[in-house]
C-alpha positions in Angstrom: -104.4 43.9 28.5 -101.7 43.7 31.1 -100.2 40.8 33.2 -99.3 41.2 36.8 -99.9 45.0 37.1 -100.9 48.1 35.2 -98.6 51.2 35.5 -100.3 54.3 34.1 -96.9 56.1 34.2 -95.5 53.5 31.7 -98.3 51.9 29.6 -95.9 49.7 27.8 -94.8 47.9 31.0 -96.4 44.4 31.3 -98.5 45.0 28.1 -99.6 41.7 26.6 -102.0 42.7 23.9 -103.7 45.9 22.6 -106.2 46.7 19.9 -108.0 49.6 18.2 -110.4 48.6 15.4 -110.1 44.9 14.6 -113.6 44.1 15.9 -115.3 45.8 12.9 -117.6 48.8 12.9 -114.8 50.8 14.6 -114.9 48.5 17.6 -112.0 46.8 19.3 -111.6 43.1 19.8 -109.1 41.0 21.7 -108.3 37.3 21.7 -105.6 36.1 24.0 -105.0 32.8 25.8 -105.0 33.3 29.6 -103.4 31.0 32.1 -104.7 30.0 35.6 -103.3 31.6 38.7 -102.1 34.7 36.9 -103.7 38.2 37.4 -104.6 40.1 34.2 -105.7 43.7 34.0 -108.0 44.9 31.2 -107.8 48.7 30.7 -110.4 50.1 28.3 -110.2 53.7 27.1 -112.0 55.7 24.4 -110.5 57.3 21.4 -112.0 60.7 22.3 -111.7 62.2 25.8 -114.8 62.3 28.0 -116.6 59.7 25.9 -118.5 57.0 27.6 -120.3 53.9 26.3 -121.2 50.3 27.0 -118.9 47.3 26.4 -118.9 43.6 27.0 -116.3 41.2 28.3 -116.8 37.6 27.2 -114.4 34.9 28.6 -114.7 31.2 28.2 -112.6 28.1 28.7 -112.3 24.8 30.4 -112.2 26.3 33.9 -113.9 28.9 36.0 -113.3 32.5 35.1 -113.6 35.1 37.9 -113.9 38.9 37.3 -113.0 41.4 40.0 -114.3 44.9 39.4 
């Protein structure tokens, strides 16, 4: 997950958190405290090229959470 912007030419720039298999069953999982009025970018990729699948995003907190796709 990135803060402020995602730069595909430099994937370490603005990187806040990354994960591979901590969700169990070869799944990823992220837990990170987000703050109001800051843009975050979630970039999800697969281990193998040209692989597609379903994933879920769950966000909760004391305020409203808006997703822009």
